[in-house]
All heavy atoms as an XYZ file, in Angstrom:
1051
protein
N     133.911     23.929     26.058
C     133.258     23.991     24.767
C     131.966     23.159     24.766
O     130.966     23.612     24.245
C     134.238     23.493     23.678
C     133.668     23.461     22.322
S     133.340     25.093     21.729
C     133.338     24.861     20.022
N     132.045     21.973     25.324
C     130.855     21.119     25.357
C     129.723     21.788     26.114
O     128.556     21.686     25.736
C     131.183     19.778     25.972
N     130.064     22.486     27.200
C     129.047     23.159     28.009
C     128.337     24.222     27.184
O     127.129     24.410     27.311
C     129.668     23.781     29.252
C     130.107     22.758     30.267
C     130.865     23.375     31.448
O     130.981     24.603     31.502
O     131.315     22.591     32.279
N     129.096     24.910     26.349
C     128.499     25.981     25.490
C     127.499     25.318     24.500
O     126.386     25.822     24.330
C     129.576     26.743     24.728
C     130.430     27.552     25.731
C     128.981     27.644     23.677
C     131.676     28.159     25.130
N     127.901     24.213     23.885
C     127.023     23.559     22.919
C     125.770     23.006     23.598
O     124.666     23.079     23.046
C     127.768     22.473     22.174
C     128.891     22.974     21.244
C     129.652     21.815     20.640
C     128.341     23.873     20.171
N     125.922     22.445     24.805
C     124.769     21.957     25.547
C     123.842     23.112     25.872
O     122.630     23.015     25.777
C     125.218     21.192     26.816
C     124.033     20.916     27.726
C     125.916     19.900     26.419
N     124.424     24.242     26.264
C     123.621     25.413     26.606
C     122.864     25.913     25.378
O     121.673     26.263     25.494
C     124.538     26.529     27.139
O     123.814     27.713     27.330
N     123.499     25.940     24.236
C     122.839     26.382     23.013
C     121.691     25.428     22.674
O     120.586     25.862     22.356
C     123.813     26.478     21.819
C     123.111     26.620     20.488
C     124.766     27.651     22.033
N     121.908     24.133     22.832
C     120.862     23.151     22.553
C     119.690     23.330     23.509
O     118.530     23.280     23.105
C     121.399     21.719     22.667
O     122.172     21.427     21.529
N     120.013     23.550     24.782
C     118.942     23.743     25.756
C     118.137     25.001     25.477
O     116.908     24.981     25.555
C     119.533     23.787     27.181
N     118.822     26.072     25.137
C     118.107     27.328     24.830
C     117.255     27.199     23.600
O     116.120     27.746     23.540
C     119.094     28.474     24.693
C     119.715     28.923     25.987
C     120.446     30.242     25.858
N     121.175     30.374     24.590
C     122.484     30.574     24.491
N     123.209     30.690     25.550
N     123.039     30.701     23.311
N     117.768     26.521     22.580
C     116.966     26.390     21.374
C     115.746     25.489     21.636
O     114.679     25.745     21.105
C     117.785     25.825     20.201
O     118.380     24.598     20.583
C     118.847     26.796     19.752
N     115.926     24.454     22.440
C     114.780     23.576     22.762
C     113.689     24.339     23.457
O     112.513     24.219     23.107
C     115.259     22.404     23.620
N     114.059     25.141     24.441
C     113.073     25.946     25.181
C     112.418     26.995     24.270
O     111.232     27.278     24.404
C     113.716     26.573     26.420
C     112.799     27.582     27.057
C     114.082     25.494     27.439
N     113.204     27.521     23.328
C     112.640     28.522     22.408
C     111.584     27.880     21.508
O     110.623     28.541     21.152
C     113.745     29.136     21.545
N     111.746     26.621     21.152
C     110.771     25.925     20.314
C     109.603     25.417     21.110
O     108.433     25.551     20.723
C     111.454     24.764     19.557
C     110.454     23.866     18.863
C     112.454     25.319     18.562
N     109.872     24.825     22.289
C     108.823     24.292     23.163
C     109.310     24.429     24.612
O     110.265     23.762     25.019
C     108.576     22.825     22.834
C     107.382     22.240     23.584
O     107.139     22.633     24.755
O     106.714     21.358     23.024
N     108.667     25.286     25.376
C     109.120     25.625     26.729
C     109.158     24.411     27.666
O     109.772     24.476     28.708
C     108.252     26.717     27.307
O     106.893     26.284     27.421
N     108.501     23.311     27.286
C     108.503     22.109     28.133
C     109.723     21.234     27.931
O     109.922     20.297     28.674
C     107.242     21.288     27.858
C     105.953     22.016     28.097
C     104.791     21.236     27.561
N     104.888     21.141     26.089
C     104.040     20.509     25.320
N     103.008     19.892     25.834
N     104.197     20.466     24.015
N     110.545     21.515     26.913
C     111.672     20.650     26.583
C     112.903     20.957     27.428
O     113.696     21.822     27.111
C     112.030     20.775     25.111
C     111.239     19.930     24.147
C     111.713     20.146     22.728
C     111.317     18.463     24.488
N     113.087     20.191     28.500
C     114.282     20.284     29.325
C     115.414     19.524     28.616
O     115.161     18.737     27.700
C     114.012     19.668     30.683
O     113.765     18.266     30.538
N     116.657     19.737     29.030
C     117.751     18.973     28.417
C     117.583     17.457     28.441
O     117.806     16.813     27.403
C     118.995     19.423     29.204
C     118.675     20.843     29.598
C     117.180     20.803     29.932
N     117.112     16.849     29.535
C     116.910     15.380     29.490
C     115.817     14.961     28.478
O     115.974     13.943     27.809
C     116.514     15.018     30.907
C     117.005     16.119     31.788
C     116.945     17.350     30.913
N     114.778     15.765     28.347
C     113.741     15.443     27.387
C     114.265     15.583     25.968
O     113.971     14.742     25.093
C     112.518     16.343     27.590
C     111.751     16.156     28.911
C     110.601     17.162     29.012
C     111.246     14.730     29.096
N     115.030     16.632     25.724
C     115.596     16.836     24.396
C     116.558     15.700     24.046
O     116.565     15.198     22.907
C     116.314     18.185     24.308
C     117.036     18.460     22.996
C     116.066     18.451     21.794
C     117.811     19.789     23.050
N     117.357     15.273     25.017
C     118.295     14.186     24.772
C     117.551     12.925     24.362
O     117.914     12.246     23.420
C     119.137     13.946     26.051
C     120.084     12.809     25.966
C     121.341     13.201     25.202
N     122.278     12.089     25.262
C     122.923     11.627     24.198
N     122.775     12.197     23.040
N     123.740     10.633     24.301
N     116.500     12.580     25.112
C     115.721     11.380     24.782
C     115.061     11.536     23.415
O     115.069     10.593     22.605
C     114.685     11.144     25.848
N     114.491     12.700     23.144
C     113.866     12.942     21.867
C     114.854     12.765     20.731
O     114.571     12.140     19.694
C     113.266     14.365     21.845
C     112.232     14.681     20.823
C     110.923     13.922     21.093
C     111.923     16.180     20.838
N     116.064     13.282     20.892
C     117.111     13.184     19.887
C     117.548     11.723     19.693
O     117.686     11.259     18.556
C     118.308     14.054     20.290
O     117.884     15.398     20.405
C     119.426     13.959     19.257
N     117.742     11.020     20.812
C     118.174      9.599     20.696
C     117.136      8.757     19.983
O     117.464      7.949     19.122
C     118.447      9.046     22.093
C     119.712      9.564     22.759
C     119.771      9.147     24.228
C     120.954      9.083     22.033
N     115.867      8.960     20.318
C     114.798      8.189     19.654
C     114.669      8.643     18.182
O     114.478      7.816     17.288
C     113.466      8.347     20.399
C     112.321      7.698     19.608
C     113.566      7.717     21.796
N     114.809      9.928     17.930
C     114.733     10.419     16.559
C     115.843      9.858     15.683
O     115.643      9.636     14.492
N     116.992      9.616     16.295
C     118.134      9.065     15.532
C     118.057      7.536     15.388
O     118.780      6.976     14.569
C     119.449      9.437     16.209
C     119.760     10.910     16.076
O     119.242     11.589     15.190
N     120.604     11.423     16.945
N     117.239      6.902     16.202
C     117.142      5.434     16.166
C     115.706      4.983     16.421
O     115.392      4.462     17.492
C     118.080      4.808     17.205
N     114.806      5.211     15.468
C     113.415      4.810     15.660
C     113.316      3.321     15.979
O     114.046      2.525     15.418
C     112.754      5.118     14.302
C     113.643      6.133     13.657
C     115.029      5.847     14.141
N     112.425      2.987     16.915
C     112.280      1.628     17.357
C     113.160      1.260     18.539
O     113.125      0.133     19.016
N     113.952      2.207     18.982
C     114.820      2.009     20.143
C     114.021      1.505     21.319
O     112.918      1.967     21.567
C     115.464      3.369     20.467
C     116.636      3.418     21.427
C     117.868      2.732     20.811
C     116.972      4.862     21.764
N     114.552      0.532     22.022
C     113.856      0.027     23.200
C     114.084      0.962     24.384
O     115.030      1.739     24.396
C     114.351     -1.391     23.555
O     115.659     -1.321     24.070
N     113.261      0.837     25.386
C     113.409      1.627     26.592
C     114.755      1.324     27.270
O     115.443      2.237     27.699
C     112.270      1.346     27.553
C     112.212      2.209     28.816
C     111.979      3.661     28.433
C     111.077      1.717     29.731
N     115.143      0.074     27.289
C     116.437     -0.311     27.896
C     117.591      0.327     27.117
O     118.543      0.826     27.721
C     116.566     -1.825     27.929
N     117.511      0.305     25.779
C     118.564      0.901     24.971
C     118.606      2.421     25.152
O     119.700      2.992     25.221
C     118.372      0.562     23.497
N     117.434      3.033     25.267
C     117.403      4.472     25.521
C     118.084      4.790     26.843
O     118.903      5.707     26.932
C     115.971      5.003     25.532
C     115.802      6.464     25.953
C     116.489      7.400     24.979
C     114.324      6.797     26.078
N     117.763      4.019     27.880
C     118.373      4.254     29.209
C     119.898      4.100     29.091
O     120.631      4.916     29.673
C     117.786      3.275     30.207
N     120.361      3.068     28.401
C     121.795      2.850     28.293
C     122.483      3.994     27.527
O     123.513      4.486     27.946
C     122.069      1.505     27.588
N     121.878      4.393     26.417
C     122.472      5.464     25.598
C     122.463      6.803     26.300
O     123.387      7.617     26.134
C     121.794      5.554     24.240
C     122.100      4.393     23.355
C     121.453      4.522     22.014
N     121.651      3.293     21.259
C     121.284      3.129     19.996
N     120.723      4.133     19.338
N     121.494      1.986     19.401
N     121.412      7.055     27.063
C     121.300      8.324     27.797
C     122.030      8.265     29.135
O     122.119      9.287     29.828
C     119.833      8.680     28.002
N     122.491      7.080     29.498
C     123.189      6.865     30.776
C     122.306      7.271     31.964
O     122.728      8.015     32.828
C     124.519      7.586     30.790
C     125.479      7.040     29.767
C     126.846      7.637     29.891
N     127.748      6.949     28.992
C     128.634      7.595     28.249
N     128.771      8.885     28.320
N     129.423      6.895     27.456
N     121.077      6.795     31.927
C     120.123      7.003     33.020
C     119.504      5.666     33.382
O     119.594      4.698     32.618
C     119.037      8.046     32.653
C     118.263      7.610     31.418
C     119.660      9.427     32.446
C     117.121      8.535     31.002
N     118.862      5.594     34.533
C     118.212      4.367     34.954
C     116.981      4.091     34.080
O     116.427      5.002     33.440
C     117.786      4.441     36.392
O     116.719      5.392     36.539
N     116.573      2.843     34.066
C     115.374      2.488     33.275
C     114.141      3.227     33.815
O     113.299      3.629     33.045
C     115.130      0.991     33.314
C     116.020      0.244     32.372
C     115.610     -1.198     32.290
N     116.527     -1.930     31.458
C     116.324     -3.156     31.085
N     115.261     -3.820     31.485
N     117.182     -3.793     30.314
N     114.060      3.349     35.140
C     112.896      4.044     35.695
C     112.894      5.508     35.283
O     111.841      6.077     34.974
C     112.833      3.886     37.205
O     113.970      4.489     37.816
N     114.057      6.133     35.245
C     114.158      7.534     34.812
C     113.804      7.644     33.323
O     113.064      8.549     32.928
C     115.552      8.081     35.067
C     115.784      9.482     34.566
C     115.112     10.497     35.451
N     115.414     11.831     34.950
C     114.475     12.742     34.688
N     113.219     12.479     34.970
N     114.779     13.926     34.219
N     114.301      6.697     32.536
C     113.962      6.681     31.098
C     112.480      6.521     30.897
O     111.874      7.185     30.036
C     114.727      5.575     30.386
N     111.842      5.680     31.700
C     110.399      5.482     31.601
C     109.657      6.768     31.936
O     108.687      7.132     31.243
C     109.966      4.343     32.515
O     108.607      4.098     32.395
N     110.074      7.472     32.956
C     109.421      8.749     33.313
C     109.605      9.798     32.217
O     108.698     10.548     31.899
C     109.952      9.252     34.657
C     109.477      8.440     35.842
C     109.798      9.103     37.194
N     111.190      9.381     37.383
C     112.068      8.513     37.920
N     111.670      7.316     38.277
N     113.338      8.856     38.086
N     110.804      9.825     31.640
C     111.071     10.768     30.530
C     110.140     10.431     29.357
O     109.514     11.314     28.780
C     112.556     10.716     30.121
C     112.765     11.368     28.751
C     113.437     11.390     31.164
N     110.005      9.148     29.057
C     109.127      8.728     27.969
C     107.666      9.039     28.281
O     106.924      9.454     27.406
C     109.329      7.249     27.656
S     110.905      6.910     26.859
N     107.267      8.869     29.548
C     105.911      9.228     29.936
C     105.645     10.690     29.651
O     104.582     11.052     29.110
C     105.686      8.982     31.437
C     105.625      7.513     31.807
O     105.451      6.659     30.915
O     105.783      7.203     33.021
N     106.605     11.543     29.991
C     106.452     12.987     29.760
C     106.376     13.296     28.279
O     105.503     14.062     27.834
C     107.612     13.748     30.420
O     107.636     13.470     31.817
C     107.489     15.255     30.214
N     107.261     12.705     27.477
C     107.250     12.955     26.042
C     106.009     12.400     25.386
O     105.451     13.040     24.488
C     108.500     12.321     25.392
C     109.849     12.987     25.736
C     111.013     12.147     25.206
C     109.896     14.402     25.184
N     105.544     11.265     25.857
C     104.307     10.680     25.317
C     103.121     11.552     25.674
O     102.234     11.818     24.826
C     104.126      9.259     25.848
C     103.042      8.481     25.159
C     102.998      7.038     25.613
O     103.387      6.714     26.777
O     102.577      6.200     24.796
N     103.085     12.044     26.898
C     101.995     12.925     27.325
C     101.962     14.226     26.539
O     100.877     14.797     26.345
N     103.114     14.671     26.064
C     103.195     15.895     25.258
C     102.906     15.617     23.785
O     102.958     16.539     22.956
C     104.570     16.544     25.421
N     102.660     14.363     23.444
C     102.373     14.018     22.060
C     103.606     13.968     21.181
O     103.486     14.041     19.944
N     104.800     13.803     21.779
C     106.041     13.818     21.018
C     106.569     12.417     20.742
O     107.374     12.224     19.837
C     107.089     14.628     21.750
C     106.733     16.078     22.059
C     107.761     16.728     22.950
C     106.557     16.863     20.784
N     106.137     11.431     21.529
C     106.697     10.089     21.482
C     105.570      9.076     21.482
O     104.535      9.288     22.116
C     107.584      9.894     22.719
C     108.307      8.567     22.829
C     109.635      8.639     22.043
C     108.631      8.284     24.286
N     105.797      7.972     20.783
C     104.835      6.853     20.789
C     105.577      5.578     21.188
O     106.752      5.419     20.875
C     104.205      6.704     19.415
N     104.868      4.702     21.856
C     105.418      3.404     22.228
C     104.606      2.313     21.514
O     103.396      2.437     21.377
C     105.311      3.158     23.743
C     106.026      4.155     24.565
C     105.854      3.840     26.031
N     105.920      5.012     26.851
C     106.392      5.058     28.069
N     106.800      3.941     28.669
N     106.423      6.157     28.755
N     105.299      1.269     21.059
C     104.636      0.154     20.404
C     105.412     -1.131     20.739
O     106.617     -1.089     20.886
C     104.589      0.374     18.897
N     104.699     -2.235     20.839
C     105.378     -3.507     21.102
C     106.394     -3.813     19.995
O     106.145     -3.548     18.822
C     104.254     -4.552     21.108
C     102.995     -3.769     21.317
C     103.241     -2.415     20.746
N     107.518     -4.350     20.391
C     108.555     -4.737     19.407
C     108.117     -6.033     18.725
O     107.611     -6.952     19.378
C     109.895     -4.951     20.102
C     110.599     -3.709     20.646
C     111.814     -4.081     21.459
C     111.001     -2.802     19.482
N     108.297     -6.096     17.436
C     107.910     -7.296     16.689
C     108.706     -8.500     17.118
O     108.182     -9.612     17.229
C     108.072     -7.045     15.193
N     110.020     -8.329     17.360
C     110.918     -9.448     17.696
C     110.705     -9.926     19.133
O     110.944    -11.073     19.432
C     112.354     -9.035     17.480
N     110.295     -9.013     20.018
C     110.137     -9.366     21.423
C     108.871     -8.674     21.951
O     108.917     -7.501     22.287
C     111.372     -8.925     22.218
C     111.240     -9.165     23.723
O     110.269     -9.811     24.146
O     112.116     -8.698     24.469
N     107.771     -9.383     21.993
C     106.479     -8.767     22.318
C     106.471     -8.192     23.731
O     105.611     -7.392     24.051
C     105.379     -9.754     22.115
C     105.223    -10.128     20.641
C     104.174    -11.181     20.428
N     102.895    -10.834     21.027
C     101.809    -10.505     20.366
N     101.854    -10.495     19.048
N     100.698    -10.197     20.992
N     107.429     -8.594     24.581
C     107.494     -8.011     25.920
C     108.153     -6.666     25.877
O     107.961     -5.818     26.763
C     108.239     -8.925     26.869
C     107.506    -10.240     27.145
C     108.362    -11.133     27.968
N     109.596    -11.419     27.214
C     110.669    -12.053     27.684
N     110.686    -12.459     28.904
N     111.707    -12.275     26.918
N     108.990     -6.414     24.884
C     109.711     -5.161     24.748
C     108.869     -4.092     24.083
O     107.883     -4.375     23.402
N     109.270     -2.856     24.321
C     108.552     -1.718     23.745
C     109.525     -0.900     22.891
O     110.647     -0.598     23.337
C     107.968     -0.824     24.867
C     107.361      0.445     24.308
C     106.937     -1.585     25.671
N     109.114     -0.586     21.680
C     109.885      0.250     20.786
C     109.408      1.671     20.863
O     108.191      1.926     21.014
N     110.299      2.601     20.796
C     109.972      4.011     20.905
C     110.159      4.679     19.532
O     111.089      4.373     18.809
C     110.911      4.704     21.919
C     110.975      4.050     23.296
C     112.108      4.665     24.115
C     109.646      4.200     23.997
N     109.264      5.599     19.222
C     109.373      6.350     17.964
C     108.762      7.736     18.206
O     107.968      7.949     19.110
C     108.675      5.644     16.815
O     107.299      5.499     17.098
N     109.209      8.652     17.360
C     108.658      9.998     17.434
C     107.318     10.050     16.708
O     107.145      9.384     15.686
C     109.587     11.009     16.791
C     110.984     11.147     17.392
C     111.746     12.274     16.680
C     110.932     11.380     18.879
N     106.407     10.835     17.248
C     105.186     11.086     16.532
C     105.508     12.107     15.431
O     106.623     12.678     15.382
C     104.116     11.680     17.468
O     104.602     12.940     17.976
C     103.794     10.731     18.617
N     104.557     12.387     14.590
C     104.759     13.414     13.563
C     105.062     14.745     14.224
O     105.956     15.483     13.812
C     103.518     13.544     12.689
C     103.679     14.475     11.524
C     102.489     14.415     10.672
N     102.322     12.999     10.312
C     101.651     12.579      9.257
N     101.095     13.442      8.461
N     101.518     11.302      9.005
N     104.340     15.050     15.312
C     104.596     16.302     16.069
C     105.977     16.266     16.696
O     106.700     17.279     16.696
C     103.490     16.465     17.140
C     103.664     17.693     17.972
N     103.735     18.969     17.448
C     103.815     17.829     19.334
C     103.889     19.837     18.438
N     103.951     19.160     19.585
N     106.384     15.107     17.226
C     107.713     14.974     17.835
C     108.824     15.213     16.800
O     109.806     15.901     17.072
N     108.663     14.667     15.609
C     109.629     14.862     14.529
C     109.694     16.350     14.153
O     110.757     16.911     13.941
C     109.259     14.005     13.316
C     110.054     14.247     12.057
C     111.549     14.084     12.168
N     111.946     12.794     12.650
C     113.153     12.521     13.129
N     114.072     13.462     13.165
N     113.468     11.333     13.574
N     108.526     16.993     14.068
C     108.483     18.404     13.724
C     109.175     19.240     14.783
O     109.955     20.153     14.451
C     107.005     18.848     13.590
O     106.938     20.231     13.450
N     108.933     18.957     16.046
C     109.581     19.720     17.122
C     111.108     19.514     17.062
O     111.865     20.481     17.167
C     109.000     19.310     18.502
C     109.884     19.794     19.651
C     107.575     19.811     18.671
N     111.557     18.286     16.912
C     112.997     18.018     16.851
C     113.609     18.711     15.658
O     114.703     19.295     15.762
C     113.244     16.488     16.806
C     114.712     16.084     16.865
C     115.411     16.605     18.120
C     114.821     14.556     16.799
N     112.947     18.689     14.522
C     113.474     19.376     13.330
C     113.576     20.883     13.568
O     114.548     21.520     13.168
C     112.567     19.112     12.090
C     112.715     17.678     11.582
O     113.652     16.961     11.975
O     111.836     17.294     10.784
N     112.568     21.446     14.244
C     112.595     22.903     14.538
C     113.703     23.248     15.515
O     114.372     24.275     15.380
C     111.260     23.397     15.040
C     110.216     23.462     13.913
C     108.931     24.025     14.413
N     108.583     23.375     15.689
C     107.430     23.483     16.309
N     106.503     24.254     15.822
N     107.191     22.856     17.421
N     113.906     22.375     16.518
C     115.005     22.618     17.503
C     116.343     22.585     16.742
O     117.194     23.465     16.961
C     114.998     21.546     18.611
C     116.286     21.616     19.430
C     113.803     21.743     19.516
N     116.530     21.599     15.900
C     117.793     21.503     15.134
C     117.990     22.729     14.228
O     119.103     23.271     14.134
C     117.832     20.229     14.350
C     118.041     18.992     15.214
C     117.944     17.713     14.429
N     118.360     16.582     15.223
C     118.053     15.337     14.930
N     117.374     15.042     13.846
N     118.456     14.352     15.708
N     116.953     23.152     13.560
C     117.063     24.297     12.639
C     117.373     25.554     13.445
O     118.240     26.374     13.016
C     115.756     24.466     11.856
N     116.716     25.744     14.566
C     116.970     26.918     15.401
C     118.403     26.902     15.909
O     119.115     27.901     15.852
C     116.013     26.937     16.604
C     116.193     28.095     17.557
C     115.578     29.359     17.070
O     114.505     29.335     16.472
N     116.212     30.476     17.274
N     118.875     25.749     16.412
C     120.226     25.612     16.922
C     121.250     25.891     15.822
O     122.213     26.635     15.990
C     120.432     24.224     17.494
C     121.838     23.979     18.065
C     122.153     22.508     18.191
N     122.033     21.876     16.897
C     121.604     20.629     16.710
N     121.244     19.885     17.738
N     121.502     20.107     15.508
N     121.004     25.280     14.660
C     121.931     25.478     13.535
C     121.981     26.953     13.126
O     123.056     27.496     12.809
C     121.531     24.620     12.335
C     121.710     23.147     12.584
O     122.300     22.754     13.648
O     121.245     22.352     11.757
N     120.843     27.620     13.147
C     120.793     29.040     12.812
C     121.569     29.886     13.798
O     122.329     30.800     13.415
N     121.406     29.592     15.092
C     122.147     30.353     16.113
C     123.643     30.150     15.979
O     124.430     31.087     16.064
C     121.680     29.959     17.509
C     120.363     30.532     17.897
C     119.508     31.266     17.124
C     119.695     30.411     19.166
N     118.373     31.602     17.805
C     118.469     31.100     19.092
C     120.044     29.780     20.342
C     117.587     31.185     20.136
C     119.157     29.852     21.401
C     117.942     30.556     21.303
N     124.055     28.910     15.726
C     125.486     28.638     15.572
C     126.006     29.298     14.293
O     127.069     29.908     14.298
C     125.753     27.115     15.573
C     125.470     26.549     16.968
C     127.185     26.813     15.125
C     125.506     25.020     17.039
N     125.249     29.200     13.198
C     125.659     29.851     11.938
C     125.835     31.335     12.141
O     126.830     31.932     11.711
C     124.639     29.530     10.854
C     125.013     30.066      9.488
C     124.012     29.679      8.382
N     122.610     29.714      8.788
C     121.857     28.640      9.107
N     122.384     27.420      9.034
N     120.597     28.760      9.462
N     124.859     31.983     12.815
C     124.948     33.414     13.056
C     126.199     33.764     13.884
O     126.864     34.763     13.639
C     123.692     33.938     13.758
C     122.467     33.889     12.853
O     122.624     33.726     11.620
O     121.348     34.053     13.380
N     126.466     32.959     14.909
C     127.646     33.204     15.756
C     128.925     33.085     14.914
O     129.840     33.896     15.047
C     127.660     32.248     16.924
N     128.986     32.068     14.043
C     130.179     31.903     13.212
C     130.356     33.063     12.238
O     131.481     33.514     11.990
C     130.078     30.578     12.435
C     130.197     29.300     13.254
C     129.878     28.090     12.411
C     131.563     29.181     13.893
N     129.247     33.570     11.724
C     129.338     34.708     10.790
C     129.811     35.974     11.475
O     130.377     36.860     10.825
C     127.964     34.947     10.116
C     127.561     33.866      9.107
C     126.121     34.102      8.652
C     128.500     33.855      7.917
N     129.575     36.081     12.777
C     130.033     37.253     13.547
C     131.499     37.162     13.986
O     132.069     38.148     14.422
C     129.143     37.458     14.758
C     127.730     37.956     14.419
C     126.982     38.390     15.665
N     126.878     37.369     16.688
C     125.897     36.466     16.793
N     124.949     36.438     15.898
N     125.898     35.573     17.761
N     132.086     35.976     13.885
C     133.477     35.794     14.337
C     134.440     36.503     13.365
O     134.246     36.464     12.153
C     133.835     34.311     14.396
C     133.240     33.578     15.535
S     133.682     31.793     15.518
C     135.404     31.894     15.979
N     135.500     37.087     13.922
C     136.554     37.609     13.045
C     137.160     36.483     12.201
O     137.247     35.342     12.662
C     137.597     38.178     14.034
C     136.865     38.366     15.303
C     135.765     37.331     15.315
N     137.597     36.794     10.993
C     138.132     35.779     10.078
C     139.263     34.975     10.696
O     139.323     33.761     10.521
C     138.595     36.436      8.765
C     137.433     36.863      7.875
O     136.286     36.382      8.135
O     137.671     37.660      6.952
N     140.160     35.622     11.397
C     141.323     34.906     11.973
C     140.820     33.884     12.997
O     141.343     32.749     13.051
C     142.280     35.910     12.631
N     139.845     34.260     13.814
C     139.329     33.301     14.807
C     138.594     32.169     14.115
O     138.702     31.004     14.512
C     138.376     34.024     15.773
C     139.095     35.007     16.680
O     140.337     34.942     16.768
O     138.404     35.818     17.315
N     137.826     32.488     13.083
C     137.098     31.472     12.352
C     138.048     30.478     11.694
O     137.824     29.263     11.731
C     136.163     32.117     11.326
C     135.245     31.188     10.556
C     134.358     30.386     11.516
C     134.414     31.966      9.574
N     139.139     30.984     11.082
C     140.119     30.107     10.458
C     140.767     29.186     11.483
O     141.007     28.002     11.240
C     141.166     30.915      9.697
C     140.605     31.520      8.437
O     139.658     30.998      7.849
N     141.165     32.651      8.040
N     141.063     29.706     12.670
C     141.640     28.894     13.733
C     140.668     27.827     14.195
O     141.056     26.675     14.443
N     139.402     28.191     14.301
C     138.390     27.227     14.722
C     138.264     26.108     13.671
O     138.203     24.931     14.017
C     137.029     27.915     14.919
C     135.859     27.009     15.208
C     136.049     26.261     16.522
C     134.569     27.822     15.258
N     138.232     26.467     12.402
C     138.116     25.452     11.340
C     139.324     24.531     11.326
O     139.168     23.306     11.125
C     137.954     26.141      9.985
C     136.617     26.880      9.783
C     136.635     27.657      8.471
C     135.470     25.906      9.834
N     140.515     25.065     11.572
C     141.701     24.228     11.620
C     141.592     23.231     12.794
O     141.879     22.043     12.654
C     142.969     25.107     11.810
O     143.064     25.954     10.658
C     144.213     24.262     11.951
N     141.137     23.718     13.939
C     140.995     22.846     15.102
C     139.927     21.774     14.863
O     140.126     20.613     15.223
C     140.633     23.692     16.337
N     138.823     22.143     14.239
C     137.756     21.167     13.974
C     138.210     20.099     12.984
O     137.822     18.946     13.112
C     136.513     21.874     13.485
C     135.747     22.716     14.526
C     134.637     23.480     13.889
C     135.255     21.833     15.660
N     139.005     20.498     11.981
C     139.524     19.517     11.008
C     140.415     18.479     11.731
O     140.436     17.310     11.366
C     140.281     20.214      9.895
C     139.406     20.876      8.895
C     140.187     21.431      7.695
N     139.329     22.313      6.963
C     139.458     23.626      6.923
N     140.453     24.240      7.579
N     138.628     24.368      6.240
N     141.132     18.931     12.725
C     141.982     18.034     13.501
C     141.182     17.194     14.472
O     141.503     16.034     14.732
C     143.028     18.852     14.256
O     143.791     18.045     15.098
N     140.108     17.764     14.985
C     139.295     17.075     15.994
C     138.585     15.852     15.441
O     138.554     14.806     16.069
C     138.268     18.061     16.583
C     137.346     17.529     17.659
C     138.140     17.077     18.870
C     136.327     18.579     18.028
N     138.056     15.957     14.219
C     137.314     14.848     13.635
C     138.103     13.540     13.598
O     137.650     12.537     14.184
N     139.252     13.520     12.976
C     140.047     12.245     12.962
C     140.472     11.818     14.364
O     140.535     10.633     14.651
C     141.245     12.605     12.087
C     140.828     13.759     11.264
C     139.851     14.523     12.102
N     140.739     12.779     15.236
C     141.144     12.420     16.579
C     140.025     11.751     17.328
O     140.233     10.812     18.107
C     141.581     13.693     17.360
O     142.730     14.243     16.754
N     138.793     12.199     17.141
C     137.651     11.576     17.799
C     137.379     10.174     17.273
O     136.846      9.327     17.988
C     136.398     12.430     17.635
C     136.340     13.726     18.447
C     135.114     14.542     18.073
C     136.359     13.442     19.937
N     137.753      9.940     16.012
C     137.507      8.628     15.424
C     138.447      7.570     15.977
O     138.145      6.372     15.895
C     137.678      8.718     13.892
N     139.555      7.961     16.559
C     140.495      7.006     17.140
C     140.059      6.651     18.539
O     139.298      7.349     19.191
C     141.894      7.625     17.167
C     142.441      7.932     15.801
C     143.774      8.633     15.862
O     144.335      8.836     16.909
N     144.270      9.022     14.701
N     140.596      5.547     19.028
C     140.294      5.086     20.380
C     140.776      6.150     21.394
O     141.825      6.770     21.182
C     140.982      3.766     20.660
N     139.990      6.362     22.451
C     140.419      7.388     23.439
C     141.715      6.943     24.136
O     141.975      5.771     24.322
C     139.254      7.424     24.416
C     138.439      6.222     24.172
C     138.760      5.722     22.810
N     142.484      7.922     24.454
C     143.720      7.636     25.225
C     143.585      8.310     26.578
O     142.885      9.304     26.727
C     144.949      8.127     24.490
C     145.017      9.609     24.315
C     146.294     10.035     23.618
N     146.326     11.477     23.549
C     147.113     12.159     22.789
N     147.971     11.521     21.998
N     147.080     13.460     22.769
N     144.265      7.772     27.503
C     144.234      8.312     28.839
C     145.206      9.489     28.919
O     146.371      9.337     28.539
C     144.644      7.215     29.875
C     144.686      7.818     31.266
C     143.667      6.066     29.816
N     144.687     10.624     29.338
C     145.541     11.775     29.466
C     146.211     11.754     30.822
O     145.538     11.645     31.850
C     144.737     13.064     29.307
C     144.069     13.254     27.942
C     143.263     14.532     27.925
C     145.097     13.293     26.835
N     147.514     11.819     30.820
C     148.266     11.802     32.063
C     148.991     13.142     32.200
O     149.438     13.711     31.218
C     149.285     10.673     32.049
C     148.633      9.325     32.041
C     149.691      8.217     32.195
N     149.036      6.932     32.248
C     148.835      6.136     31.200
N     149.238      6.504     30.019
N     148.218      4.985     31.333
N     149.091     13.623     33.447
C     149.827     14.882     33.604
C     151.310     14.680     33.254
O     151.825     13.555     33.338
C     149.658     15.197     35.101
C     149.254     13.921     35.727
C     148.615     13.082     34.686
N     151.969     15.758     32.818
C     153.405     15.604     32.487
C     154.179     15.196     33.740
O     153.752     15.503     34.871
C     153.797     16.980     31.993
C     152.722     17.919     32.430
C     151.508     17.093     32.661
N     155.290     14.526     33.561
C     156.083     14.098     34.745
C     156.613     15.312     35.499
O     156.893     16.361     34.901
C     157.248     13.294     34.123
C     157.269     13.621     32.684
C     155.915     14.125     32.305
N     156.683     15.147     36.783
C     157.197     16.226     37.653
C     158.711     16.291     37.441
O     159.432     15.324     37.663
C     156.864     15.903     39.114
C     157.279     17.032     40.039
O     157.612     18.126     39.540
O     157.239     16.796     41.271
N     159.198     17.436     37.036
C     160.634     17.615     36.753
C     161.306     18.465     37.838
O     162.386     18.998     37.618
C     160.811     18.239     35.419
C     160.242     17.391     34.282
C     160.673     17.934     32.956
N     159.952     17.313     31.848
C     160.338     16.212     31.224
N     161.434     15.605     31.614
N     159.637     15.740     30.253
N     160.650     18.575     38.982
C     161.289     19.409     40.026
C     162.465     18.644     40.635
O     162.508     17.428     40.664
C     160.264     19.735     41.111
O     159.731     18.572     41.674
N     163.466     19.406     41.122
C     164.715     18.766     41.621
C     164.478     17.950     42.857
O     163.734     17.846     43.630
C     165.650     19.917     41.955
C     164.881     21.169     41.736
C     163.568     20.821     41.163
């Protein structure tokens, strides 16, 4: 399921701006959700090295989607924020993605849609709890 959602996000990003690869979209989204995020925090949240995060930011900045500014609390640190164009691109990606998902849901048979809604209602509270380790069932062979 996660792979399908990632694929939809990647396709919508490319439909809005052909230069937006999944790593660029991820960084754009993380910064859009947390303006002022430091490069180190971006690297940690994206689970990439600082050097990779810096290259991603260089690409986004070169495309006019991201701006860097010294952090007020730590002048050695750099805060990241979306430019007006970056915010517009991210908003269009989200709108396109939401539209594609909405259209897919409208095409689903009612029984499948009801089953999906039931599963999603259960998923939300389950995700809010601490993760548990999934273990295979015990071997019951003689």
